[in-house]
N, C-alpha and C positions, 0 to 999 in steps of 0.2 A: 687713250691717246687721241688728241685732236686730229680731225680728218684734214688731209691736204686737198684743198678745193681746186677745181679746174679754173683757169684764168683765161678769159677770152681777150685776145689782143687784136682787135679789128675783126673784119669779116671772115678772114681765111686763116687765122693764126690762133692756136690754142696751146696753153701749157697745162698738162694734166699728169696724173700718176701713170707710170708704166704698167701696162696690163700683161697678162699671160700671153695674149695674142700678139703683143708687140715684140716679144723676145727676139725673134729672128731678125726683125728689121733694126732693132737697137743694136744687136750684136754686129750686124753688117755695118751700121753707122760707125761703131767704135773701131772696127777694123779699117774702115776707110780713113778715119781720122788719125789713127795711131799705128796701124800696121800690125804684123803678127807678134811682135815682141812686147807690145805695151797695151794691146786692146783687151777689153773685157769679153769673155765668151758667153755663149747662151747659158751655160751652166752657172757662171758667175751671176748673171742677171737674174736667173730663176731663183737662186738662193737669196739674192738681195730683196726681191719683191715678196718673198715668203717671210723673211725675217723682219724687214723694216720697209713696208710698202710706202709709208708716208715720205720716205727720204729719196725715192727714186722717181724722177720726173722726166718727161720728154716734151719737146715743142714740135707740134704738128702744123705744117703749112700746106694748105691745099691738099690735105689728105696724106701727105708724106711726112714721116718723122725726120726732121733735119737737125735736131739738137737733143741732147740729153744731159742730165746731171745726176750723179749717184753719190750717196753719202751713208754714213752710219753715226751712231752716237757713241761717244767714249767718255771716260774720265781721263783727260789728257795727262794728268799727273801719273797715271798708271804706266805711261809709255815714255814720257820725257822727250826732250828735244832731239836726242840721238836715237832716231828710229828709222826704219825703212818702210817703203810702201808695202812690201809683202807682209811685214809684221803688223802694221796698223790696219790693213785691209783684209787680213786673213787670206792673202793671195787672191783678193777679189770676192771672196765668199761671205764676208762680214759675219761669220759665226761668233765673232768676239763683240758684236753689237751689244751695248749696255743701255737698256732703256732707262736706267736710273742715272746715267752719266750727265755731265754738265756741258759737254762740247759736241757740236756737230762737226764731224770730220768729212771733208769733201774728197772723194777719191777719183772722180772723173767728171769733166765737163767736155763734151764733144760737140762741135758744130760742123756740119757737112761743108766741105771746101767750096762748093758751088753756091752756098748761101751765107757767106761770111761778111757780107756788106749790109746785112739786114738787122743788126743789133741783137741777134739771137743770143749771143753770149751774155750780153747785158740783161736780157729778159730772164735767162736761166739763173744768173746771179741774184736778181731780184727775187725770184721764186725761192731760191735757197735761203735768202735772208728772211723771207716770210715763214718758211718752215722753222727756222731757228727761233723766231719771235713767237710763233704759235705754240711751240713746245716749251717755251720759257727757258731756253738754254742760254748759257753764259756767252758763248762765242761760236764763230765758225773758224775752224783751223784747216789749213790745206798745206800740202807739200807741192809747191808750184814748180813746174818745169821752167827752164831758161833756154829755150830752143835755139836762140841765136848765139849762145855762148861759144860753140865750137869754132865760130869765125874769129873769135878773139882770144882763144885759149892759149895761143903761142906767146901772147904778151901780157895777159891779165889773169890773175887768179880768179876763181869764182866770186870771191868777196869783192875784189876790185871791180869786176864786171858789174855786179849788182849795184855797187855804189855809182858807177857811171850811168846805169839805167835810171837810178833814183834821181840823179842830177839832170836827167833828160839829155845827156850827151850821146847815149846809145838807145836805140829803140829795140825792145824785146816784145814780141807779139803777146806773150803770156804775162810776164812780169809788169810791163807797162799798163796793160789792161787791168790787172789786179790792183795796182796802186791807185789807178783812177777810180776804182770801185770801192775804195775805202779800206782796203786791207793794209795792214802795217807789217813790216818785216821784223821778224824775231831773230832769225839767224839763217846762215847758209848751211845746208846739210850735205855731207859727202856720202856717196854710195847709196843714195836713196832709192833710185829706180834703175836697176841694172841694165834694162833694155833700152834706156834713153841715151842713144848715141849722140844726139844733138847737144844735150845738156852735159854730156860726159858723166852721166849718173848723178850729177849734182841737182839740188833742188833748193828752193827758198821756203823756209817755214814762215807762213803768213797767217795773220789772224785778224778777224773782224769782230769787234765787240758789240754785242746786242745792247743798244741804248736803253731798252725797256727792262733789262734784266735786274732783278732784285734778289739779293741773298735771302734765303729763308732763315 
């Protein structure tokens, strides 16, 4: 399997694979970003880097890990559009990772709240696209949170909310970002992530197609 290379972004910023010695710091970052109900644990991350090290990357700024992105390979047809986060991520342990699959499935991107004006999310998405291309995969698929939905839930269904975000009538910190990074909406999923109170457990099924992909 092709190696995920470190990427130097200026003098003090690097994207690289998550290493064993990073596990505590990345787990703490995940907890800071998502809290106790949605964050990845040290045990989750240890399993991920053992099973699919090429798919787990972090962004280090001035010696501190301030962003991370985790993924696995699946054949998405094995799961279909009606799936949950727990099902497709193996509750974060990715023991269902399929090295012969066609799709890179993203299970978390986290950016430390104090560093969210530095395009770190953009750099992590770029790194994930490079992983997809390097491995010759068909697409990246994600179940995206819609964290501003709870503010509109009394008057909009999740589907109506997503359409308003697509029309740029409503800003959603996650969905707006994903749309601007080339992801296309496939559908809204209900009951995707049970701990996601802001999204009311809803998520968007999003996909980015690898322009370099060729059917064998």
